[in-house]
N, C-alpha and C positions, 0 to 999 in steps of 0.2 A: 550515549544515545546515538543511534544510527538514523540519519535522516535519509529516507529513500529518494524522494524526488518531489520538488514543489515548483509550481509555475503559476503565474497570474494568467490563466487562460481558462475559458469555458467554451467548449465546442457545442455542437448541436445534440439533439436527442439521439438516444441509442438504447435499444432493448427495453423500452418503457421508461428510461430515465429522462428527466427534463434537460439535463446537460451532462457533458462528459469532460474529463480532464485527463491528459496523458499521464501515466505514472509508471514507475519502475522501482523494484526493490531487489537488492542482492543480499542474500544471506550466506555468509562464508562457511557455515558448518551445518551438518544435519542435526536434527533434534527438534524439540518443541520450542516454538518462538511465540511470544506475546507482542503484538504490534499495537501501539497506542494510537488511536484515531482521534485527531483533534481538528477542529474547525475554528478558525479565528482565535487560536491559542486556548480553546476550551475543550477539555477532554470529553469526547462524545461516546466512545466505545472502546473495547479491547477486542482485537481480532487474534485468535489463537490458531496457529497452523503447525502442522507437523511436516518437516522436511525429511524425506527418506534418504536421498542422496543428492550430491552436488551434480548439476548438469554442466558438462564442459562444452565449450564452443569450439 
């Protein structure tokens, strides 16, 4: 399992959300990825994304 980013922080409201939290995810390969979304160690949802190509910095 790849853990993207976690931090004990809740910022202010943004775009209709009550709170925000900085996050970052790095996926090493293109293709379809399923990201498991959990809150307090409880699975809440699955986010499926398609990565077409790697962005180089």
